[in-house]
C-alpha positions as CSV (number, residue, x, y, z in Angstrom):
1,M,150.9,154.4,85.8
2,H,153.2,152.9,83.2
3,Q,152.3,149.4,84.5
4,D,148.5,150.1,84.2
5,H,149.0,151.3,80.6
6,H,151.0,148.2,79.7
7,S,148.4,146.0,81.3
8,H,145.6,147.8,79.4
9,Q,147.6,147.3,76.1
10,E,148.0,143.6,76.8
11,T,144.3,143.2,77.5
12,S,143.5,145.1,74.3
13,I,145.8,142.8,72.3
14,K,144.2,139.6,73.8
15,T,140.7,141.0,73.1
16,T,141.7,141.7,69.5
17,W,143.1,138.2,69.0
18,A,140.0,136.7,70.6
19,R,137.8,138.7,68.2
20,L,139.9,137.5,65.2
21,V,139.6,133.9,66.3
22,F,135.9,134.3,66.8
23,V,135.5,135.9,63.4
24,G,137.5,133.1,61.7
25,I,135.4,130.4,63.4
26,L,132.2,132.3,62.4
27,V,133.4,132.6,58.8
28,I,134.3,128.9,58.5
29,F,131.0,127.9,60.2
30,S,129.0,130.2,57.8
31,Y,130.9,128.7,54.8
32,G,130.0,125.1,55.9
33,I,126.4,125.9,56.7
34,S,125.8,128.0,53.5
35,R,127.6,125.4,51.3
36,E,125.3,122.6,52.7
37,A,122.2,124.8,52.4
38,A,123.1,125.8,48.8
39,Y,123.8,122.1,48.0
40,Q,120.5,121.0,49.4
41,W,118.5,123.8,47.7
42,L,120.3,123.3,44.3
43,S,119.7,119.5,44.6
44,V,116.0,120.1,45.1
45,Q,115.8,122.5,42.2
46,H,117.9,120.2,40.0
47,H,115.7,117.2,41.1
48,I,112.6,119.2,39.9
49,E,114.4,120.2,36.7
50,V,115.4,116.5,36.0
51,Q,111.8,115.4,36.6
52,N,110.5,118.0,34.2
53,K,113.1,117.1,31.6
54,L,112.2,113.4,32.0
55,L,108.5,114.1,31.6
56,D,109.2,116.1,28.5
57,Y,111.3,113.3,27.1
58,I,108.7,110.7,27.9
59,G,106.1,112.8,26.0
60,E,108.4,113.0,23.0
61,V,109.0,109.2,23.2
62,R,105.3,108.5,23.3
63,R,104.6,110.8,20.4
64,A,107.4,109.1,18.4
65,L,106.2,105.6,19.1
66,R,102.5,106.5,18.6
67,R,102.9,106.6,14.9
68,F,103.9,102.9,14.8
69,Y,101.1,101.5,17.0
70,H,98.6,101.1,14.2
71,L,101.1,99.4,11.7
72,P,100.4,95.7,12.6
73,Y,96.6,96.3,12.2
74,L,97.2,97.2,8.5
75,L,97.5,93.5,7.7
76,T,95.3,91.9,10.3
77,N,92.2,92.1,8.1
78,H,94.0,92.2,4.7
79,P,92.6,89.7,2.2
80,D,96.1,88.2,1.5
81,T,96.7,87.7,5.2
82,L,93.4,86.0,5.7
83,A,94.1,83.8,2.6
84,I,97.5,82.7,4.1
85,V,95.9,82.0,7.5
86,K,93.1,79.9,5.9
87,G,95.6,78.1,3.7
88,A,93.9,79.3,0.5
89,Q,95.8,79.8,-2.7
90,H,97.9,83.0,-2.9
91,D,100.9,84.5,-4.5
92,P,103.8,84.3,-1.9
93,A,106.0,86.6,-4.1
94,A,103.3,89.2,-4.3
95,F,102.7,89.1,-0.6
96,Q,106.5,89.3,0.0
97,A,106.7,92.4,-2.2
98,K,103.8,94.0,-0.3
99,L,105.6,93.4,3.0
100,T,108.8,94.9,1.6
101,Q,106.8,97.9,0.3
102,L,105.2,98.4,3.7
103,D,108.6,98.1,5.3
104,K,110.0,100.9,3.1
105,A,106.9,103.1,3.4
106,A,106.7,102.9,7.3
107,N,110.6,103.1,7.7
108,T,110.6,99.9,9.7
109,E,113.1,97.0,10.0
110,G,110.8,94.1,8.8
111,W,107.3,92.7,8.7
112,T,106.6,89.1,9.7
113,L,103.5,86.9,9.7
114,L,103.8,84.2,12.5
115,S,101.7,81.2,13.1
116,T,100.3,80.5,16.6
117,S,103.3,78.1,17.1
118,G,105.9,80.8,16.3
119,D,106.7,79.7,12.8
120,V,107.3,82.3,10.1
121,L,104.5,82.2,7.5
122,A,105.7,85.2,5.5
123,S,108.3,88.0,6.1
124,S,109.9,90.9,4.4
125,L,113.3,90.2,6.2
126,I,114.3,87.1,7.9
127,D,116.9,88.4,10.4
128,E,118.9,86.1,12.6
129,R,118.3,88.6,15.4
130,F,114.5,87.8,15.4
131,S,115.2,84.6,17.2
132,R,112.7,81.9,17.9
133,P,112.6,82.6,21.7
134,D,111.5,86.2,20.8
135,R,108.9,84.9,18.4
136,L,107.6,82.4,21.0
137,A,107.5,85.2,23.7
138,I,105.4,87.4,21.4
139,V,103.0,84.5,20.5
140,E,102.6,83.6,24.2
141,Q,101.7,87.2,25.2
142,V,99.3,87.7,22.3
143,L,97.5,84.4,22.9
144,H,97.3,85.2,26.6
145,Q,96.0,88.7,26.3
146,G,94.0,88.3,23.1
147,E,95.3,91.6,21.7
148,G,98.4,93.3,20.3
149,V,101.5,93.4,22.4
150,S,105.0,94.9,22.3
151,L,108.4,93.4,23.0
152,V,111.9,95.0,23.0
153,N,115.1,93.0,22.4
154,K,118.7,94.0,22.8
155,T,121.5,91.8,21.5
156,K,125.0,92.7,22.5
157,G,126.8,94.6,19.8
158,Y,123.6,95.6,18.0
159,G,121.0,98.3,18.4
160,P,117.7,97.6,20.1
161,L,114.7,96.2,18.2
162,Y,111.1,96.9,19.1
163,Y,108.4,94.4,18.0
164,L,104.8,95.5,17.7
165,S,102.3,92.7,17.1
166,A,98.6,92.3,16.4
167,P,96.4,89.2,16.3
168,V,94.7,87.9,13.1
169,F,91.3,86.5,14.0
170,E,89.6,83.6,12.2
171,G,86.2,83.9,13.6
172,L,86.7,84.4,17.3
173,N,90.0,82.6,17.5
174,I,93.5,83.9,16.9
175,A,94.9,82.2,13.8
176,A,98.1,84.2,13.2
177,I,100.1,87.2,14.4
178,V,101.4,90.2,12.5
179,V,104.8,91.4,13.8
180,V,106.5,94.7,12.9
181,Q,110.2,95.1,13.7
182,I,111.3,98.7,14.5
183,D,114.8,100.1,15.2
184,L,114.6,102.2,18.4
185,S,117.8,104.0,17.8
186,F,115.8,107.1,16.8
187,L,114.7,107.6,20.4
188,T,118.2,108.8,21.4
189,E,117.8,111.6,18.7
190,Q,115.5,113.5,21.0
191,P,117.1,116.9,22.0
192,I,118.7,116.8,25.4
193,T,121.6,118.6,27.1
194,S,125.0,117.3,25.9
195,Q,126.1,116.3,29.4
196,D,122.8,114.5,30.3
197,I,122.1,110.8,29.6
198,I,118.9,109.1,28.8
199,L,118.7,105.3,29.7
200,L,115.9,102.9,28.8
201,Q,115.4,99.4,30.4
202,N,112.9,96.6,29.5
203,R,110.7,94.7,31.9
204,Q,113.7,92.5,32.9
205,Q,115.5,95.7,33.9
206,R,118.1,95.2,31.2
207,F,119.4,98.3,29.4
208,F,118.5,98.4,25.7
209,L,119.1,102.0,24.8
210,S,121.4,104.8,26.0
211,S,122.1,108.3,24.6
212,S,125.7,108.2,25.8
213,S,128.4,106.8,23.5
214,E,130.7,106.2,26.5
215,Y,128.1,104.5,28.7
216,N,126.1,102.6,26.0
217,A,123.6,99.9,26.7
218,D,126.1,97.0,26.4
219,W,128.5,98.8,28.8
220,L,125.7,99.4,31.3
221,N,124.5,95.8,31.2
222,A,128.0,94.5,31.7
223,A,128.6,97.0,34.5
224,Q,125.3,96.1,36.2
225,L,126.2,92.4,36.0
226,N,129.6,93.1,37.4
227,A,128.1,95.1,40.3
228,A,125.6,92.3,41.1
229,Q,128.4,89.7,41.1
230,L,130.6,91.9,43.2
231,N,127.8,92.4,45.8
232,A,127.1,88.7,45.8
233,T,130.6,87.4,46.2
234,Q,132.3,90.3,48.0
235,T,135.6,89.3,46.4
236,P,138.0,91.7,44.7
237,E,138.4,89.6,41.6
238,H,135.8,91.5,39.6
239,D,136.5,94.6,37.5
240,K,135.6,97.5,39.7
241,T,136.4,100.0,37.0
242,Q,133.1,99.1,35.2
243,T,130.3,99.4,37.7
244,V,126.9,101.0,38.1
245,N,125.8,101.9,41.6
246,R,122.5,103.5,42.5
247,E,121.6,104.8,46.0
248,T,118.8,107.0,47.4
249,R,119.6,110.0,49.5
250,Y,117.2,112.3,51.5
251,L,117.5,116.0,51.7
252,Y,116.4,118.4,54.5
253,D,112.8,118.5,53.3
254,S,112.6,114.6,53.1
255,T,112.9,114.8,49.3
256,A,114.3,111.5,48.0
257,I,116.9,111.8,45.2
258,S,118.5,109.0,43.3
259,Q,122.3,109.2,42.9
260,W,123.9,107.1,40.1
261,R,127.6,106.4,39.9
262,L,128.9,105.3,36.6
263,N,132.5,104.4,37.4
264,A,133.8,107.4,39.3
265,T,131.3,110.0,37.8
266,S,128.2,111.0,39.9
267,F,124.9,111.7,38.3
268,L,121.5,112.9,39.7
269,G,118.9,110.5,38.3
270,H,115.2,110.2,38.1
271,T,113.4,107.1,36.8
272,V,109.8,106.6,35.7
273,K,108.2,103.3,34.8
274,L,105.9,103.3,31.8
275,D,103.1,100.9,32.8
276,D,101.8,100.4,29.3
277,L,105.2,99.5,27.8
278,K,106.8,98.0,31.0
279,W,109.8,100.2,30.3
280,S,111.9,102.1,32.8
281,V,113.1,105.5,31.6
282,S,116.0,107.2,33.5
283,Y,117.3,110.8,33.0
284,L,120.8,111.4,34.4
285,T,122.5,114.8,34.8
286,P,126.0,115.4,36.2
287,Y,126.4,116.2,39.9
288,K,129.6,118.2,39.6
289,P,128.0,121.6,38.5
290,I,125.8,121.4,41.7
291,K,128.8,121.0,44.0
292,G,130.7,123.7,42.2
293,A,127.8,126.2,42.4
294,A,127.3,125.3,46.1
295,S,131.0,126.0,46.9
296,L,131.0,129.2,44.9
297,F,127.9,130.4,46.8
298,A,129.4,129.4,50.1
299,W,132.6,131.4,49.4
300,G,130.4,134.4,48.4
301,V,128.4,134.1,51.7
302,A,131.6,133.9,53.7
303,A,133.1,136.9,52.0
304,A,129.9,138.9,52.4
305,L,129.8,138.0,56.1
306,L,133.4,139.1,56.5
307,V,132.6,142.4,54.8
308,V,129.6,142.9,57.1
309,I,131.7,142.1,60.2
310,L,134.3,144.7,59.1
311,L,131.5,147.3,58.4
312,L,130.0,146.6,61.9
313,I,133.4,147.1,63.5
314,I,134.0,150.3,61.6
315,G,130.4,151.5,62.4
316,Q,130.9,150.6,66.1
317,Q,134.1,152.7,66.3
318,R,132.4,155.6,64.6
319,R,129.4,155.4,66.9
320,Q,131.7,155.4,69.9
321,K,133.5,158.5,68.6
322,H,130.2,160.2,67.9
323,R,128.9,159.4,71.4
324,H,132.1,160.8,72.9
325,Q,131.5,164.1,71.0
326,Q,127.9,164.3,72.1
327,R,128.9,164.1,75.8
328,I,130.7,167.5,75.6
329,Q,127.5,169.3,74.5
330,S,125.4,171.2,77.0
331,L,122.0,170.1,78.2
332,L,120.3,173.1,76.7
333,Q,121.7,172.5,73.2
334,E,120.6,168.8,73.5
335,S,117.1,169.8,74.5
336,Q,116.8,172.4,71.7
337,R,118.2,169.9,69.1
338,R,115.7,167.2,70.2
339,L,112.9,169.7,70.0
340,K,113.9,170.9,66.6
341,Q,114.2,167.3,65.4
342,M,110.7,166.5,66.6
343,I,109.3,169.6,64.8
344,D,111.3,169.1,61.6
345,K,110.5,165.4,61.3
346,T,106.8,165.5,62.1
347,Q,104.5,164.7,59.2
348,V,102.2,167.5,60.1
349,G,102.7,171.1,58.9
350,L,103.2,173.5,61.8
351,L,102.7,177.3,61.5
352,L,103.4,179.8,64.3
353,I,101.3,182.9,63.7
354,D,101.5,186.2,65.5
355,Q,98.6,188.3,66.7
356,Q,98.4,190.3,63.4
357,G,97.9,187.0,61.5
358,A,101.4,187.0,59.9
359,L,103.6,183.9,59.8
360,F,106.3,184.0,62.4
361,D,107.8,180.5,61.7
362,L,106.9,177.3,60.1
363,N,108.4,173.8,60.0
364,P,109.9,172.0,56.9
365,M,106.8,170.0,56.3
366,A,104.6,173.1,56.1
367,K,107.1,174.6,53.6
368,R,106.8,171.5,51.5
369,L,103.0,171.5,51.7
370,F,102.8,175.1,50.6
371,G,105.7,175.0,48.2
372,L,107.6,177.8,50.0
373,P,111.3,178.3,49.6
374,E,113.6,177.4,52.4
375,N,114.8,181.0,53.0
376,N,111.7,183.2,52.9
377,H,112.5,186.8,53.9
378,H,109.3,188.7,53.0
379,R,106.3,188.9,55.3
380,I,103.4,186.5,54.6
381,F,100.0,186.6,56.2
382,A,98.5,183.2,57.1
383,W,95.2,183.8,55.3
384,E,97.2,184.1,52.0
385,L,98.0,180.4,52.2
386,F,94.4,179.4,51.9
387,D,91.9,179.5,49.0
388,T,90.5,183.0,48.7
389,G,87.9,181.9,46.1
390,N,85.5,181.0,49.0
391,P,85.1,184.3,51.0
392,H,82.6,182.6,53.3
393,S,85.2,180.0,54.6
394,T,85.4,179.9,58.4
395,T,89.2,179.4,58.3
396,L,89.8,182.3,55.9
397,T,87.5,184.7,58.0
398,L,89.2,183.8,61.2
399,L,92.7,184.2,60.0
400,K,91.9,187.6,58.5
401,N,90.5,188.9,61.8
402,L,92.8,187.3,64.4
403,D,93.3,190.6,66.2
404,K,89.5,191.0,66.6
405,H,88.8,187.4,67.7
406,N,91.9,186.5,69.5
407,E,90.0,185.1,72.5
408,L,87.8,182.9,70.4
409,A,90.5,181.8,67.9
410,E,90.1,178.0,68.3
411,L,89.6,175.5,65.5
412,N,89.8,171.7,65.7
413,A,90.2,169.5,62.5
414,V,88.3,171.7,60.1
415,E,88.4,170.7,56.4
416,T,89.5,173.6,54.2
417,M,91.3,174.3,50.9
418,A,94.9,175.4,51.1
419,R,96.8,177.2,48.4
420,R,100.4,176.5,47.2
421,S,102.8,179.1,46.1
422,D,102.2,178.1,42.4
423,G,98.4,178.9,42.8
424,S,97.2,175.2,43.0
425,V,95.0,174.2,45.9
426,F,94.7,171.0,47.9
427,P,92.3,169.8,50.7
428,A,93.7,170.0,54.2
429,L,92.7,169.4,57.8
430,F,93.3,172.6,59.7
431,S,93.5,173.2,63.5
432,L,94.3,176.4,65.4
433,T,95.0,177.0,69.1
434,R,96.5,179.8,71.2
435,F,100.2,179.4,72.0
436,P,101.8,181.8,74.6
437,W,105.5,182.1,74.0
438,H,108.1,184.4,75.4
439,D,105.4,186.4,77.2
440,E,103.6,187.1,73.9
441,Q,100.5,185.7,72.4
442,Y,100.9,183.5,69.3
443,Y,98.8,181.0,67.6
444,L,99.9,177.5,66.7
445,A,98.3,176.0,63.5
446,T,98.5,172.4,62.3
447,L,97.9,171.4,58.8
448,I,97.5,167.9,57.4
449,D,97.3,167.2,53.6
450,I,94.3,165.0,53.0
451,S,94.6,164.8,49.2
452,K,95.1,161.1,49.2
453,R,92.2,160.5,51.6
454,K,90.0,162.6,49.4
455,K,91.1,160.8,46.3
456,A,90.5,157.5,48.1
457,E,87.0,158.6,49.1
458,Q,86.3,159.7,45.5
459,S,87.7,156.4,44.2
460,L,85.6,154.5,46.8
461,Q,82.5,156.4,45.8
462,Q,83.2,155.6,42.1
463,M,83.9,152.0,42.9
464,N,80.7,151.8,45.0
465,Q,78.8,153.3,42.1
466,A,80.4,150.9,39.6
467,L,79.9,148.0,42.0
468,T,76.2,149.0,42.4
469,E,75.8,149.1,38.6
470,R,77.6,145.7,38.2
471,V,75.4,144.2,41.0
472,E,72.3,145.5,39.2
473,E,73.6,144.1,35.9
474,R,74.6,140.8,37.5
475,T,71.2,140.7,39.3
476,Q,69.4,141.1,36.0
477,A,71.6,138.5,34.3
478,L,71.0,136.1,37.2
479,Q,67.3,136.7,37.0
480,Q,67.4,136.0,33.3
481,A,69.5,132.9,33.8
482,Q,67.2,131.8,36.6
483,A,64.2,132.2,34.4
484,Q,65.9,130.3,31.6
485,L,66.9,127.6,34.1
486,I,63.4,127.2,35.4
487,E,62.1,126.9,31.8
488,T,64.6,124.4,30.6
489,S,65.4,122.3,33.8
490,K,63.5,119.3,35.1
491,M,62.7,119.3,38.8
492,A,63.2,115.6,39.0
493,A,66.7,115.8,37.6
494,L,67.6,118.6,40.1
495,G,66.3,116.5,43.0
496,R,68.4,113.5,42.0
497,M,71.4,115.8,41.4
498,S,71.1,117.3,44.9
499,S,70.7,113.9,46.5
500,A,73.6,112.4,44.6
501,I,76.0,115.3,45.3
502,T,74.9,115.4,49.0
503,H,75.5,111.7,49.5
504,E,78.7,111.7,47.5
505,L,80.3,114.7,49.2
506,N,79.0,114.1,52.8
507,Q,81.0,110.8,53.1
508,P,84.4,112.2,52.1
509,L,83.7,115.4,54.1
510,T,82.9,113.4,57.2
511,G,86.1,111.4,56.6
512,L,88.1,114.6,56.2
513,R,86.8,116.0,59.4
514,T,87.5,112.8,61.3
515,L,91.0,112.5,59.8
516,L,91.9,116.2,60.5
517,T,90.7,115.8,64.1
518,T,92.7,112.7,64.5
519,N,95.8,114.4,63.0
520,T,95.5,117.1,65.7
521,L,95.6,114.5,68.4
522,L,98.4,112.6,66.7
523,A,100.5,115.7,66.2
524,E,100.2,116.6,69.9
525,R,101.5,113.1,70.6
526,G,104.3,113.3,68.1
527,E,103.1,110.4,66.0
528,T,104.1,111.7,62.7
529,E,104.0,108.5,60.8
530,K,100.3,108.1,61.6
531,V,99.8,111.7,60.6
532,K,101.4,111.0,57.2
533,A,99.3,107.9,56.7
534,N,96.2,110.0,57.5
535,N,97.3,112.7,55.1
536,Q,97.4,110.1,52.3
537,L,93.8,109.2,53.1
538,V,92.9,112.9,53.1
539,Q,94.5,113.2,49.6
540,K,92.5,110.2,48.4
541,L,89.3,111.7,49.7
542,I,90.2,115.0,48.0
543,D,91.0,113.2,44.7
544,R,87.6,111.5,44.9
545,M,85.8,114.8,45.4
546,T,87.9,116.3,42.5
547,N,86.7,113.4,40.3
548,M,83.1,114.2,41.2
549,T,83.5,117.8,40.3
550,S,85.3,116.8,37.0
551,Q,82.3,114.6,36.1
552,L,80.0,117.5,36.7
553,K,82.2,119.8,34.6
554,T,82.3,117.3,31.8
555,F,78.5,116.8,32.0
556,A,78.1,120.6,31.5
557,Y,80.3,120.8,28.3
558,S,78.5,122.4,25.4
559,K,77.9,120.9,21.9
560,P,80.9,121.3,19.6
561,Q,80.5,123.9,16.9
562,H,82.3,121.9,14.1
563,L,82.5,118.2,13.4
564,H,85.2,116.6,11.4
565,P,86.0,113.1,10.1
566,V,87.5,110.8,12.7
567,S,88.6,107.1,12.6
568,L,86.6,104.8,14.8
569,A,89.3,102.2,14.4
570,D,92.0,104.5,15.8
571,A,89.8,105.6,18.6
572,L,88.9,102.1,19.6
573,N,92.6,101.0,19.5
574,E,93.6,104.0,21.6
575,T,90.8,103.2,24.1
576,L,91.8,99.6,24.4
577,R,95.5,100.6,24.9
578,V,94.6,103.1,27.6
579,Y,92.4,100.6,29.5
580,Q,94.7,97.6,28.9
581,A,95.4,97.2,32.6
582,Q,91.7,97.0,33.5
583,L,91.2,94.6,30.6
584,A,94.1,92.3,31.4
585,D,91.8,89.6,32.8
586,I,88.9,90.1,30.3
587,D,88.6,88.4,26.9
588,V,88.3,91.3,24.5
589,R,87.2,90.5,20.9
590,V,87.1,93.1,18.1
591,R,85.4,92.5,14.8
592,M,85.9,95.4,12.4
593,P,86.2,95.4,8.6
594,H,89.5,96.9,7.4
595,D,87.6,99.3,5.0
596,T,85.5,100.8,7.8
597,P,84.8,104.5,6.7
598,L,85.5,107.5,8.8
599,I,82.7,108.9,10.9
600,E,81.6,112.5,11.7
601,G,82.5,113.5,15.2
602,E,85.1,114.9,17.5
603,G,88.2,112.9,18.6
604,Q,88.1,113.7,22.3
605,R,84.4,113.1,22.7
606,L,84.6,109.8,20.8
607,L,87.4,108.6,23.1
608,Q,85.3,109.6,26.1
609,I,82.3,107.7,24.7
610,L,84.3,104.5,24.2
611,G,86.2,104.9,27.5
612,N,83.0,105.3,29.5
613,L,81.5,102.2,27.9
614,V,84.7,100.1,28.6
615,S,84.8,101.4,32.2
616,N,81.1,100.6,32.7
617,A,81.6,97.1,31.2
618,C,84.6,96.4,33.5
619,D,82.5,97.4,36.6
620,A,79.6,95.2,35.4
621,M,81.9,92.2,35.0
622,A,83.7,92.6,38.3
623,N,82.2,89.4,39.7
624,T,81.9,87.5,36.4
625,A,83.9,84.2,36.2
626,A,84.9,84.4,32.6
627,P,84.4,88.1,31.6
628,T,84.1,88.7,27.8
629,L,83.9,92.1,26.0
630,V,83.0,92.1,22.3
631,F,83.1,95.0,19.9
632,V,81.4,94.5,16.5
633,V,81.6,97.3,13.9
634,T,79.1,97.1,10.9
635,P,79.3,99.8,8.2
636,A,76.1,100.7,6.3
637,E,75.3,103.1,3.4
638,R,75.4,106.3,5.4
639,T,76.0,105.1,9.0
640,V,78.5,103.0,11.0
641,E,77.1,100.8,13.7
642,L,79.1,99.8,16.8
643,M,77.8,97.0,19.2
644,V,79.5,96.7,22.6
645,S,78.4,93.6,24.5
646,D,79.5,92.2,27.9
647,N,78.4,89.3,30.0
648,G,78.3,91.2,33.3
649,C,75.5,91.6,35.9
650,G,73.0,93.1,33.5
651,A,70.2,95.5,34.6
652,S,66.5,95.4,35.3
653,T,63.9,96.9,33.0
654,D,63.3,99.8,35.3
655,V,67.0,100.6,35.4
656,L,67.3,100.4,31.6
657,E,64.6,103.0,31.2
658,T,66.6,105.6,33.2
659,M,70.1,104.4,32.4
660,F,71.1,107.5,30.4
661,E,69.6,110.0,32.8
662,P,72.0,112.0,35.0
663,F,72.5,111.1,38.6
664,V,71.0,107.7,38.2
665,T,73.3,104.9,39.4
666,S,73.1,101.5,41.0
667,K,76.6,101.8,42.6
668,K,77.1,102.4,46.3
669,I,77.9,105.8,47.7
670,G,81.4,106.8,46.9
671,D,81.7,105.0,43.6
672,G,80.2,107.7,41.3
673,L,77.6,110.3,40.7
674,G,75.8,108.4,37.9
675,L,77.0,110.7,35.2
676,G,79.1,108.3,33.1
677,L,76.4,107.0,30.8
678,A,74.6,110.4,30.8
679,I,77.8,112.1,29.6
680,T,78.1,109.3,27.0
681,A,74.6,109.8,25.7
682,N,75.1,113.6,25.5
683,N,78.4,113.2,23.6
684,V,76.8,110.7,21.2
685,R,73.9,113.2,20.5
686,D,76.4,116.1,20.2
687,I,78.1,114.3,17.2
688,N,74.7,113.5,15.6
689,G,74.8,109.9,16.7
690,H,72.3,107.6,18.5
691,I,72.8,105.2,21.5
692,S,70.5,102.5,23.0
693,V,70.9,99.6,25.4
694,A,69.3,96.2,25.7
695,P,69.9,92.9,27.5
696,N,71.7,90.1,25.6
697,A,71.7,86.3,25.7
698,Q,74.8,86.2,28.0
699,N,72.8,88.0,30.8
700,G,74.8,91.1,30.2
701,L,74.0,94.3,28.3
702,T,74.6,95.3,24.6
703,F,75.1,99.0,23.8
704,K,74.2,99.9,20.2
705,L,75.8,103.1,18.9
706,T,75.0,104.6,15.4
707,F,77.3,107.2,13.9
708,Q,77.1,109.2,10.7
709,S,79.7,108.0,8.2
710,V,81.7,110.4,6.1
711,I,80.8,110.1,2.4
712,P,83.9,110.7,0.1
713,G,83.6,113.9,-2.0
714,H,81.2,115.6,0.4
């Protein structure tokens, strides 16, 4: 006996140690898993946060630089500038003073007028940092593109300089170039977190600006050069304490994150390339807080798991003790307890009524329904619990005369009104059946509160009534709208619209169906790479369909309520800047007097008008050997005329007659709905202008737009 007890004790000790070891392993494992999961999740959230911060910063940078874009154009058409270009007599000192005045007014670093060979014709500040190679680079880009360009330069030990330039035309040829020198140090003054770093690189991927005093642009360029030399030679002679390393890591959801290491400090970075400026903007934020938060979360999870395990062990011991106590109870008590639990926990009110109609017993739910106290010692008749205001109620009549109708006392799911102890009534579903018990006749009544159902039915009726009224109102409104549509619409336009939308949407929808069917087969084969490639094609088709709906939405825009003065020159410059990628291989020429007045209009509609004309011209000159796009602005007494000419494919007379009608296009299916020029014509009319088109001598088209000029003092 003693040996059995000793063996049982040893087994218990071994079991306890095994459980402790298992718990320890489980806690360590949960710590590692939760730490990695928290690290992955925090990295994803931090990556999204860095993206949003970078986009916000880029928006601030663009807004900060936008105020400088127009500066070079202040001198391109100036009489003194044209006099210097033509070699006419002029006052150099006066022109020098004007440049200095512009420099102070615009808060720039210098204004320079260059010849097409890179020589300085006039300047407010001859700085040795504006080297001849930089001047030649600007001249080369301007002559090549035929428009204003930008260039950023960073000299070691100095702040970055940003050069904005604009060509000065003599006839159709570039005779000189106006260059404005701007200090970009103000870009690091944008509000960012103290530990975050903003980096900017030029098109040669050299750093020219950094918001960090420790890791400035000179340090980063030297570190980048040091890292490149170290990777090229694989020798330890280079300074490893000044390095910049970038690597791409992938998280559990295939999110690619860029990790930067500046010396021994890790940063989470995100880089966006600005296509118009050819800059790369990087936003870096420290990695250390992410790792610390992940470790803290992991310790919390491990501690919580340990507490849960302890609670489970304690609960298990209590349950074992409770089961041991239950075993000593008799079968009769167990049966009565279970029966009482079933009655007490049921959601139906149960009433046991004797032959005289008095309550013999009732369950807790019935007491709650009728608002009766737990200990009720006075005799209550069942009929007193129902609404006596309706003497013809079947339920009330039966309960009052149970002793007379005891053989017929059967009711099943009858709706009646029950009464609470406080006098309030509520709808209930009442059933009654005979219930023999202990050799005596009793009646078992069930009661279900249907107040919620009644309220729901009333609400549903009210909603149906309201819906019916709304449907009638909507039907009347639709009938009125339909009548108005029939009166104002043209059946021919509706036919073209239906045909165009059907053709434009059928092709991508057919492609989507084919790609989705293919993806199902590829997914069954496990060819995920092909599925991803098909998903990209699906996204392109969806984007194309979205573009179609956007055109339809734009075509439906209403006329603006108020017009205000806008600058045609600013709108044209903005449009050419936005479309500079499409216009890279096109010879763009702009002739506009410097004193062109403002016009009546709306800024967004004017940009859309010019953008549609530029896009249409680019499409028309797609197969032209030497594409040329010419803008000529001619102010009149009360109007401003804009001529837009191209040497593209042109159009026939029949096409010219319907060119501004909606859903008329000569492009193939998938390239557009034919709304571009229709939207342009609508926008021109909305700002009280006029547009027309005619063939020109270069076999292309010339669009003539007439706007109302703003008269000073009116």
